N, C-alpha and C positions, 0 to 999 in steps of 0.2 A: 480617589483614595488620597489620603494625606501624604505629604512628601516623605515622611519617615515613619517607621514602625518601631516602637520600643521593643527591645529584645529582653525576654524574660527567661534567662537560662535556668532559673530554678524549676521551671516546668518540666524540663527534660529529666529531672531527678525526682519527680513525684509531686511537685506542687507545694505551695505554701501551706496548705492545710495539713500536710504531714507533720508539721512542727507544732500543731495546736492540739490541745486536749479537748475532750468533750465539754469540760467545764467552761471553755472559752467561747463556745459556738452555739449556745442555746438560740434556737431560731425564733423563739417567741410565737405569738399567735400566727398561725399559717393562714394564708389566703387560699381557699379551696378553688383551684383553677381548672379542674376537669370534672366531667360528669362522673358521678359515682364515688368521688374521693371522700365525701363526707360519710357515706355509708361504709366505706372501707375502714375509715378511722374508727367508726363506732364498733364495727364487727371485729376489728383487729384486737381491740381491748388491751393492747400492750403485751400480748403473749410473747414469751421469749423466742428469739430467733437464733439460728446458728451464728457463730462468729465468722468474721472474714467475708462480709457480704460483697465487698467491692473489688474482688479479685480480678475483674476484667477491665477495671479503669473507668474512665469517663470520656465522652466525646461530644462534639457539637458539629452541626452541619447545615447546609443549604442556607447561607446567610442572605437575609433581606435587609432593606434599609432600616426596618424597625425591629429586627430580631433574628432569631435563628432557632434551630432545633437542639435540645439537650438530650443526651442519651446516657444511660447506664443499664446494667443488668445485674440483679442480685444473684450471685452464684458462689456460695461458699465451697461447693465441690464442683468446680467447673467442668471436669472431664467425666462426671458421673451424673449427668442430667441437671446439674446445677445445685442440687442438694437443698432446695427450699421446701418448706412445708406446703401442702396443697391448699393454700388459701391466699386471698388477696392481702397485700401488705402496703400500707401508706409509705410514701417516700417524699420527704420534704426537700425542696430545692430553693436555692438562692442565686440571684445574679447581682453582682456589685460592680461599681466602677473602680474599686481598688482591690488589691490582692489580699488585703486583710479583712475585707468584707465589712468595713465601717460604713460605707455609703451604698447600702442595698437599694437597688432600683426595681427589682421584681422578686417575688417569692410566691410559693404555693405548695400544694401537695398533689402529687401524682399517685397513681395506683399501679403497683407491680402485680400482675395477675398471673396465675399459674398457666392459663391457656396461652399466654404470650411468653412463656419461659421466664416470667418475672423481669421482663425488660421494661424500660421506661422511656417514653418519647414525650418530651415537653416542648410545645411550640410557644416560644417566648415572643411577645410583642410589646409595643409601647416603648421601645428603646430609641436612643438617638442614632442617626445614621453615621456611618464611617467612624466608628468609635470602638475602642477596646473594652471588653468586659471580662469579668471573672465569674466562675460559677462552681457550685458544689452541691452535693446531695447529702441527706442524712436519713438513715433507716435503722431501726432497732438499736438506737443509741450509738451507732457508728457513723463516722464522718468519712465521706469519700475524699480522694485526692482532689485538689482544685484544678480546674481547667481554665484555659483562656480562649475566648472567642472574639469575633469582630463582626460588626454589622457592615453591610454594603453601603456605599455612598447612595444618597437619595437619587431617585429617578430624575434625570435631567441635570444633575450636578455637573459642573464643569471641572472634572477631576483630571489631573494631568499625569498621574502615575498609578500603576497597579502592578504589584509584584506577587506572584504565586508560583507554586510548584506543581508538577504532575508526575505521577508514578503509576506502576502497574506490576503485576506478576510477582507475587511473594510466596513462593513454594517453601513451606516449612522444612521439608526434607532436603531441599537443595542447598540451604544455607541459612545463616543467622541474618536477622534484619538489621544489620549494622548501619545500613544507609539511613535508617530512620533516626538513629542517634544524632547524626549530623544534620539531617533535615530539620529536626526539632530546634536547632539553634539558628536556623535561617531567619531572615526578616520577611514574613509572608502574610498576605491577606487571607489566603486559603490554600488548601491542597486539593487538587483534582485527582481522584483515583479512578483509573480507566479499565479495571477489570482484572479477574483472577486474584481475588482477595484471599480465597482459600483454594486448595486443590483437593479433588475428590479421590486421589490415587491411594492405592493400598499401602499399608505400613511396610517399610523395608528397613532392615538393620544394617545395610551397607551404605546408607546415606549419613550425612552429618548429623541430622536429627530424625527421629522416627515419628510418623503420624500415630495418633492415638487409634484405638479400636483394633479390629481384626480384619477389616476389609474396606471396600469403598462404602461410603454412607449411602443409604437408601431411605431410611425412615427419618422422621422429624427429630427423634431423640439422637440419632447418629449425626445428622447435620448440625444440631445444636452443639454436640460435643466437639465436632471438628472446628466450628467457628470459635468455640470457647478456647480450644487449645491455641489457636492463632492469637486470640485476644490476650492470652496470658503473657505474651512477649513484652518485656519491659520497654524495649525500644519502640515498638509499635504503639504501646500505650502513651509514651512520651510524645510521639508525633500527633496522636489524636488529641491529647490534652493541650497541645501548643497552638493549634489552629482549627478553624472550622474546615470540615471536609465536604467535598461534593463528590459523591460516589456513583459509580455505575458498574455493571458486571460484564463479564464475557462468558466463556463456556465453563471453566472449571468450578464455578460456584454451583453448577448442577452436574454436568457430564461433559467430558471432552467432546468438542465439535458438535454439540447438540444444535438442532435447528427447529425452532417452533415446537411442534409436538413429536419430533423425530429424534431418537437417541443416536449416538454414534454407531451402535451395533444393534439394529432392530431385530436381528435374529436371536439375540440373547436377551433383549428387553422388550417383551410384548407391549403393545401400545398402552393398555390400561395400567400396567405396572410402571411404565415410564411416566405417565401423567401423574400418578400418585407420587413418584419420586420427585418430579418437577414441583408439585405443590408443596411437598415437604421442604425442598431446597429453597423455594421462594419464601416460605414462612420463616425459616431460620435466618435467611438473609435479611429480611426486614427486621427481625428481632435484634440483629447485631449491628445495624447501621443507623447513623443519625439521620433518618429520613422522616419526612412529614407524613401525616396521616393519609394524605392523598396517595401515598405509595403502599398503603396496607394491602396485602393480597386479597383478591376477591375471586374465589374459585381457583381457576388455573392462571389467572392474570395478576400481574403486578406492574403498574405503570411507573416506569423509570425515566422515560424521556421527558425532559422539562427544560425550563429556560430561566436563567438568572442574570440580572442586569447589574452593572457596576458603573453607575453614572452615565455620562455621555461617552465614556471611553471604550467600554467593551460589553458585549453580551456573550455569555457562555451557553451554548446549546448542547445539552447532554443527550447523547444518543443511546439507543438500545438496538444493537445489531444482532441479537439472538432470538428474541421472543417472537418476532414477526417474519423471520426470513424464510425464503424458499430453501428446500434442501440443497446441499452443495451439489454442483454439477460434477459429472465424471469426465467430460471432454470439453475441449475448447469451443466446439460448436454449441454445446449446451450452455456454456458460459455466455454466449452471445444472444441467448433467448431474451427478447424484449419483455416477456412476462415474468422473468426471474427477478426477485427483489431481495435486498438485504435488510431493508427497514420496514417493509410493508407500505402499501399505498398511503394509509392515513398518516404515518409518521413522516413520509417523504413530503406530503402536502404541508404538514405542520412545520417541517424544517424550512422548506422554501418560503412559506409565508412569514415565518418568524425572522429569517435572515433578511427578507425584503423590507420588513417593517421595523427592524430593531432600532434604527435611529442612532446607532452608536458607531464610533470610528472603526472598531474591530469586531468581527464575528468569529468567535473561537468555538471550535467543535470539539467537545469531549467525546472521543470516539474510541472504539475498541480495536478494530482490525484495519490493516493497512490499505489505504486508498491507492497509493502509487503502484504502478506496475512493477512486479518483482519477479523477474525470471530467476530460476534456480539452477540454470545450467548454461555454461559458456558455449558459444558456438551457434550454429544455425538452428539447432533443435530448441524449442521453447518448452520449459517445464515450469508449471505454476502450482501454487497452493490455492486451490479453489475455495478454501474456507475464508479467504480474504476477499476484498473487492475485485480481485482478478477473476473471481468466479461469477461476478454479477456485472458484466461489462456494459450492457445496454443502460442499466440504471446509472452506473458510474459516469458514462459518457453524458447522459442527460443531466446529471447533477453538476458535472464540471462545466458543461456549456452554460448552465445557470450561473456558476461562479464567474464566468467570463462575460456575463451579460451586462454588468454594471448595476444590477439590482441589489447586490449585497456588497457592502463595503468591506474590503480587506479580509477575505476569508482565510483562516489558518486552521488546519486540522491537527489536533493533538491526539496521538495514537499510542496504544499499548501493544500487548500481545507478543511481540517478536523476540523478546529476551535479548535484544540488540538495538543499536541506534541506527536509524535510517533517516537522513534529512534529504528531502526531495522537492523539486518543482512538481506541480500538478498540471496536467494537460488533458484535454478531452480525448485525444488519441495519442497514446504513448508510442505507437508504431509509426507515426507520421512526423518527420522532423519539422514540418511546417506548422504543426498544430501549436496554437499559442499557449504560453504559460498563463494560467488563470488563478493560481493560488499556491500555497505552500503547505507541506506536511512535515511535522516533526514526530517521528516514531521513536519514543523513548525506550530506554533499556529496562531491564527488570530490577526489582529490589533484590531478589535472591535466585529466581528461577534460572536454572542452568549452572548454578554454583560458580566457583571461581573460574573466570573465563580463560579459555585457551585460544589465544589470538592466531596460532599457527594454522589450524584447519579452517578457521573462519576466513582469514584473508586468502588462504590458498584457494578456497572455493569462490569467494565473492569479489576479489579484486579483478579477476578477468571479466566477470559479469559487469562490474562497475564500468569498465572500459567500454562496454557495449551499451551502457545505460546512461546517456547524457543527462537525464533528469535526476540521477543520484548525485548528491553533492558531498555526502559524508557517510561513512559506515564505520561501525566499531562495536565490540561486544563486551565491554566492561560493565559491571553492575553499578547501579546508582539511580539518579533521578534527574529531572530537568527543572531549572528555575527560569521563569520568564519575567522580564521587566518590560512593561508596556507603557508607552507614552503616545501622544497623538502622532508623533513622527515615525515611530518604529517599534517593532517587537524584537527584543534581544533575548535569545535563549541560551542559557549556560548549561552544558552537560556536566553534571557533578558526579564523579565516580569514586568509589571506595576501594581501598587497597585489598580488601578481602571480605568475603562473606563466610569463609570457613574458619575464621578466627573470631571468637566472640567479643574480644576486647582489644584495645590498643590499635584500632584501625585508624586510618587517615582518609581524608576526602580531598579531592583536587578537581579543578575545572579542566576537563580534557579538551574542550572546544567550545567556541561560541558561534552562534548563527544569528543572522539578522534578516528581518523582513521589513522593508521600507513601505510606509503607507503610500498607497497609490501606485506601487510598482509590484505587480504580482511576482512571486518567486522568492527564493531564499538563497542567501550566500553565506559562506564560511568567513567569519571575521578573523578568527585565529584558532590555532590548535596546538596542543602539545604533542611532541613525538610519541608515538605509541610503540611500546615494546613488541617486537614481532617474535619473541621467544617466550615460552611458558615459564613463569616464575617457579622456582623450586618449592615444593611443598613436602611436608613430612609424609603426607598421604593424599592420594587422589580418591575422592569419594564418588560413588555413583550418583547420578541425578535422574529424576523421574522422566523428564521430557526435554532434554537438551536438544534444541533444533539444529545443532551443528555437529 
């Protein structure tokens, strides 16, 4: 990655295209770049479309050295099924090297089809590596906001810097997405989103914002509406428009704590009903993420685990710890069962092989649930959340022994889910003081889930446990995201926290702490930290939250 990344603050307020009129952006003869586009153009015939087609913004994702995925969805009535006519609609797109689109490098026509919710996924190729590009769409005479993306360095490139952010857990009802307003102004190559993009929880009027609908989503139409509601958030749109995203899911995109074909509450969700729900959730997820066609759902399955390279510096291994897992255990003895798996055998083999052969200085795992052992009770009694890797101990031990084998260079696990920050050393046996440190894990906090944090009960609960957990290096529960600066010598992670998610504007962002992993030296240390207030900031009102873990 190049040494500097130009900052384009205009993207955080809607993009350069917002200042242009249709008369300035005639796309000219379009290159038909996807099957069926020519037929869609002919059958469409210029029939009028509703106004306000780009209410959900634009996005890009999964950067490669020669291109990336472009995404949008036509949805003039986003919370009412989208509001599009029941026919295919051509959508023109452009990619340029300049923000005013004078130097267009790729263009074409994609097809927004009703059976896909009128979502568009364009896989752009033929671009130059490690370079910034701008993109936009046009449909029905309307122009979308402009987005910015970036290609990855070419394979084998001797790049000496990579800067990216990771985030997770954005519950609409728990808070505003104020963190994204600040993230959009960072200098980043990409954003890794580690799960819980939407929440399936029922609407509540005692929260800061209320979910659409009348209950949990079960059908495709209901999941589309829930995704669309989240996508209407201006701060989330700004963050998508500013950088390519690498996305994966956790549980709330479908059902809390689901495992493969098993729902959280099998007594209330018969198997066939849950499988139909899972298929609907998968389809809606694909329709709203900047994913490649290889991730398109097939029956009950959607392949999300994948691998992206960034020159010789880093490989990002994207995990899926939901779709192939064994059901959560009920006891510690069950958690030690060697047959129990969080990834499935095929994905474990894929991960071990890919880390062994990556050929890069760093192996970064975009991961959903916490690897490090996390006792929930001080004292001799051990209490664990078995939805995390604590419930899959034999596989965790096997994987962490692999981390320490020398076959994979500098493994660092990047994790979501916890609505708090845990920075930990990784060891094959967390109960054995002699077990070697073999890697590092940074569990990032949430964008909004849990609402404005209350440090008092958090530290009252976890400070005594931290004293008994020498592999824990830092804990905190403020909202925000993590920025990682990677060089051949070290990975420096900065925890960026916002002043409030219950205030929609006027918030500030600060670096609460920084952590460092040195290449060739497993484990992680705290570089510096700001004093954390141990009292709750006064607020005009305390709102309920859906699933505050503290």
